[in-house]
N, C-alpha and C positions, 0 to 999 in steps of 0.2 A: 412492523417498524415504520414509523412515519418518515418523511423526507428529512425532517429536522433531526430525528433520532439517528438516521443512517449517517448523516453528515457528522453528528457528534461522535458516533461510534468510530467513524473513519478517522477523526482527529485523535481519538484515543488510541487507535491502532498505530498511528504515526508516532505518538508518544512512546508506546511500548517498543516500537522499532528503534526509536532514537535512544532508548535506554540501553540498547546493545550496539550503539554507534552506527546505526543505519545511515546511509548517505543519500543526499539529493531526494528527500521525500516530496512526492507530488500527489495531489488529489485531482482526479479528473471527474468532473460532475457530468454524469451521463443521463440525468433525469429527463432531459428534453430530447435525447437522441436514441435512447435504447430502453426497451421495456423490460429487459431481463434483470437489470441491476441498476441501482442508483448511482454508484460511483466505483471507480478503481482507485486504489492506493498503490503507488509504485515506489519501491524502496530498493536501494542497492546495498549489497554486502561485498566487502573486498575479497572474501575467500569463501569456499564452500563451508568451512567451519563457522564463519561469521553469519552466513546465510542461515545455517541451522540454528544458531543462537538467536537471531532475529525472529525466526519463525517460532521457536520455542517460547520466546517472550510474548509474542502476540497470542499464541494459543493459551499460555498460562494466564495472561491478563483477561482474555475473553472468558476463560473457564471461571475465573473469579467473579465475573459479571453474569454468570450462567448463560453465556452465549456459546453455542456450539457451531462449528463450521459444518456446512452441508457436505463439503468435499475438500480434501487436501491432496495435492499431487506434486510430484517432483522432489520429494524429500530424500529419496535414495541417492540421487546424484547431487542435489542441492545447487544446481546451476540456475534454475528458475523454479521457484516454488510458488504454487498458486494455492491460496486459501480462499475458499468460496463461502462467505457468510450470507449468501443470497443477495441481500441489498448492498453489501459492500464486498467487493472482490479485491483481494490483496495479491500483489505480485512482488516477490522478493527475488532479485536477480543479481548475478555477477555483472560487473561493469560491461564486459564485452558482449554479454547476452542482451543486456538492456540496450546497448548501442545498436546491435544487429537488428533487433526486432522493433525498436522505436515505437513503443506504444503511444508515447506522447505525439508522435507524428501521425500515426495511424488514426488516432482519435483527435486529430487537430481541430475539429469543430467543437469539441467539448471545452467548456470553461475549465481552465487549469489554475490551480493554486500551488505554488512552491512554498516550502516551509524551511525555516532556518534550523540550526542544530538544537534550538530550544523548543522547537515545535510551534513557533510563531509564524503566521503567514508573512511572506515576503512581498512587499509592494512591487507592482510592475516597474521594471527598469532597475530595481535593486538586485544585488546578487546575494545569494545565501552564504 
């Protein structure tokens, strides 16, 4: 998968998550910082049930595009589910888990793009 393909796939992942009302979608571009993956997608679900629905939508959408995750973990408790597509790693979390672990802060050197509820990038200084 090329860099452009991985960013396009990440945008598609965000759309699939938003189809199940995922909140605060963020794309962290790690291409210049990390050799293991191109980007992280971070999404929030308001309950364990919603986290599972978001994860299912992402996995179903990827399956339709013949993309298979390399690894999925956390589905049993559904507080923080990680879906590893190798070039794109998806984190779907409950709000308190997202706040506690602060991936956006941890990877603060990475270019970050926030998206609105329609999957459109939000310009710096605007709110989603």
